C-alpha positions in Angstrom: 5.3 13.2 -1.5 3.3 16.0 -3.2 -0.1 16.8 -1.8 -3.1 15.9 -3.9 -6.7 17.2 -4.1 -8.7 15.9 -1.2 -12.0 16.2 -3.0 -11.5 14.1 -6.1 -14.8 12.3 -7.0 -14.8 8.6 -6.4 -16.1 6.0 -8.9 -17.3 2.6 -7.7 -18.0 0.0 -10.3 -20.6 -1.5 -8.0 -22.5 1.8 -7.7 -23.6 3.2 -11.1 -24.8 6.4 -9.4 -21.1 7.3 -8.9 -20.3 6.9 -12.7 -19.8 10.3 -14.3 -22.2 11.0 -17.2 -19.8 10.6 -20.1 -18.6 7.3 -18.7 -22.2 6.1 -18.0 -23.3 7.1 -21.5 -20.4 5.3 -23.2 -20.9 2.1 -21.1 -24.7 2.3 -21.6 -24.3 2.3 -25.4 -21.9 -0.7 -25.3 -24.3 -2.5 -23.0 -27.3 -1.8 -25.3 -25.3 -3.1 -28.2 -24.6 -6.3 -26.3 -28.3 -6.7 -25.4 -29.4 -6.2 -29.0 -26.9 -8.8 -30.2 -28.4 -11.3 -27.6 -25.1 -11.6 -25.7 -25.7 -13.3 -22.3 -24.6 -10.9 -19.5 -22.7 -13.6 -17.7 -20.3 -13.9 -20.7 -19.4 -10.2 -20.6 -15.7 -11.1 -20.7 -16.2 -12.4 -24.2 -17.5 -9.1 -25.6 -15.2 -7.4 -28.2 -14.6 -4.2 -26.1 -10.9 -3.7 -25.8 -10.9 -1.0 -28.5 -12.9 1.1 -26.0 -10.5 0.7 -23.0 -8.6 3.9 -23.6 -11.8 5.8 -24.0 -13.0 4.5 -20.6 -9.7 5.2 -18.9 -9.8 8.8 -20.3 -13.2 9.2 -18.5 -11.5 8.1 -15.3 -9.1 11.1 -15.3 -9.7 13.4 -12.4 -11.4 10.6 -10.5 -10.3 7.9 -8.0 -11.6 4.3 -8.4 -12.6 2.2 -5.4 -10.8 -1.2 -5.2 -10.3 -3.9 -2.6 -7.3 -5.7 -1.3 -8.1 -9.1 0.4 -5.6 -10.3 3.0 -5.2 -11.4 6.6 -3.6 -8.9 9.0 -2.3 -8.6 12.5 -3.4 -5.5 14.5 0.0 -3.7 14.1 -0.2 -4.3 10.3 -3.5 -2.6 10.1 -2.0 0.4 11.9 1.0 0.4 9.5 -1.3 0.5 6.5 -3.2 3.4 8.0 0.1 5.2 8.6 2.0 4.2 5.5 -0.5 2.9 2.9 -0.1 -0.2 0.9 3.5 -1.0 -0.2 4.5 -2.8 -3.3 5.3 -6.4 -2.8 9.0 -7.1 -2.6 11.4 -9.1 -0.4 11.8 -6.1 2.0 8.1 -6.1 2.7 8.0 -9.8 3.2 10.9 -9.8 5.6 9.6 -6.8 7.4 6.4 -8.6 8.1 8.2 -11.7 9.2 10.6 -9.8 11.5 7.8 -7.9 13.2 5.8 -11.0 13.7 8.8 -12.6 15.4 9.6 -9.6 17.5 6.0 -9.4 18.7 5.8 -13.1 19.6 3.5 -14.3 16.9 6.2 -16.5 15.3 8.8 -18.7 17.0 12.4 -18.4 15.9 12.1 -21.7 14.0 8.9 -20.7 12.2 10.4 -17.3 11.3 13.6 -19.0 10.0 11.6 -21.5 7.9 9.3 -18.8 6.4 12.2 -16.4 5.7 14.4 -19.0 4.2 11.8 -20.0 1.7 11.5 -16.3 0.5 15.3 -15.7 0.3 15.6 -17.0 -3.3 16.3 -15.4 -6.6 13.3 -13.1 -7.4 12.5 -14.9 -10.7 12.4 -18.2 -8.9 9.9 -17.2 -6.1 6.5 -18.8 -6.4 5.1 -15.3 -6.0 7.5 -13.6 -8.4 4.7 -12.6 -10.8 3.2 -10.5 -8.0 6.4 -8.6 -7.3 6.4 -4.8 -7.6 2.7 -4.4 -7.4 -0.4 -4.4 -5.1 -3.1 -6.9 -6.0 -6.7 -5.8 -5.7 -10.1 -6.5 -7.2 -12.1 -3.7 -8.9 -15.4 -4.9 -7.4 -16.5 -6.1 -4.0 -18.2 -9.0 -5.8 -15.7 -11.7 -4.7 -16.9 -11.2 -1.1 -20.4 -12.5 -2.2 -20.1 -14.2 -5.6 -16.6 -15.7 -5.7 -15.6 -16.4 -2.1 -13.5 -19.4 -3.2 -11.3 -17.0 -5.3 -10.3 -15.0 -2.2 -10.5 -17.9 0.4 -6.8 -18.5 0.8 -6.0 -14.8 0.9 -8.4 -14.4 3.9 -7.5 -17.7 5.5 -3.7 -17.6 5.6 -1.7 -14.8 7.2 0.9 -13.0 5.0 -0.6 -13.2 1.5 0.7 -15.4 -1.3 4.3 -14.2 -0.7 4.4 -15.9 2.7 1.9 -18.7 2.5 2.3 -19.9 -1.0 4.6 -22.9 -0.3 3.0 -24.0 3.0 -0.7 -24.5 2.3 -0.2 -28.1 1.1 3.3 -29.2 2.0 3.7 -28.0 5.6 0.6 -28.8 7.7 1.9 -27.5 11.0 3.1 -24.2 9.5 -0.2 -23.9 7.5 -2.2 -24.3 10.7 0.0 -21.6 12.3 -0.6 -19.2 9.4 -4.3 -19.8 9.7 -4.2 -18.8 13.3 -2.6 -15.5 12.9 -4.4 -12.2 12.3 -7.9 -11.6 11.0 -9.4 -11.7 7.5 -9.3 -8.1 6.2 -10.5 -6.2 3.3 -8.5 -3.0 2.6 -10.6 -0.6 0.5 -8.3 1.7 -1.5 -8.8 4.5 -4.0 -6.8 4.1 -7.2 -5.8 6.5 -9.9 -6.1 4.1 -12.9 -5.7 6.9 -15.4 -2.3 8.1 -14.1 0.6 6.9 -16.2 3.3 4.7 -14.6 6.4 3.3 -16.2 5.2 -0.3 -16.5 1.5 0.4 -16.5 -1.2 -1.0 -14.3 -2.7 -4.3 -15.4 -6.5 -4.9 -15.2 -8.0 -8.2 -16.3 -10.3 -8.8 -18.0 -10.3 -5.0 -18.5 -11.9 -1.9 -17.0 -14.4 -1.5 -19.9 -15.5 -5.1 -19.5 -16.2 -4.7 -15.8 -18.3 -1.5 -16.3 -20.3 -3.1 -19.2 -20.8 -6.3 -17.2 -22.2 -4.2 -14.4 -24.4 -2.2 -16.8 -25.8 -5.5 -18.1 -26.8 -6.4 -14.6 -24.3 -9.1 -14.0 -23.4 -8.4 -10.4 -20.4 -10.8 -10.2 -18.6 -8.8 -12.9 -15.1 -8.0 -11.6 -11.4 -7.6 -12.6 -8.1 -8.2 -11.0 -6.0 -5.1 -10.7 -2.2 -5.3 -10.5 -1.4 -1.8 -9.3 2.2 -0.8 -9.8 2.4 2.2 -7.6 2.4 2.3 -3.8 -1.0 3.4 -2.4 -0.5 6.3 0.0 -2.4 6.4 3.4 -4.7 9.2 2.3 -6.1 6.8 -0.3 -6.8 4.0 2.2 -10.6 4.3 2.7 -11.2 1.5 5.3 -9.9 -1.7 6.7 -12.6 -4.1 7.8 -13.1 -7.7 8.6 -15.8 -9.2 6.3 -18.9 -10.6 7.8 
């Protein structure tokens, strides 16, 4: 893996002081336009801003953007992320996690077999198939305060959607076991959103909407990031258990 500059500036959508001046000026103009039109800040997602998305992404070049991956981790998994970074979701990652949990005594053979069997299906038929080949993050830390329900299952059930998705409702005993494993964890990572990738990263509602929402003073403004590149260990900023 090629080395990258260690001193790239970091942008945090929650901290306007980190926004470079050209970005802050553009976002400020768009926010002023929204205020003059009387647009309520909480409806920032309805603003007609997509034509400015490429301009905002261009201002992110040469910067890393802070984002947050919400999950539940065992201690050895935290160590693995520190060593290897965040891997793209696929069947190999799911099975690796299950196999390690079995080997370390967190799962019984029966639990391991049940969880692994559910995931050994045709990729397009998996309940988590739409998440395959990506890392899911939020652009803001806002869900930890303003949208706790949106990340509740991610922090409550071990393994992420790929492992818990079919067991929260239909398998009470297994659901209880998954709730008992690991600790709720927020992995803060630094993303290069301006770097081209074959399939392209997806951000919803959009990067420009989040920045303008924050500039309007709407603290819950956020976006889901579907990041389609592995995140190397040097871009893992922290792994913490939320208060």
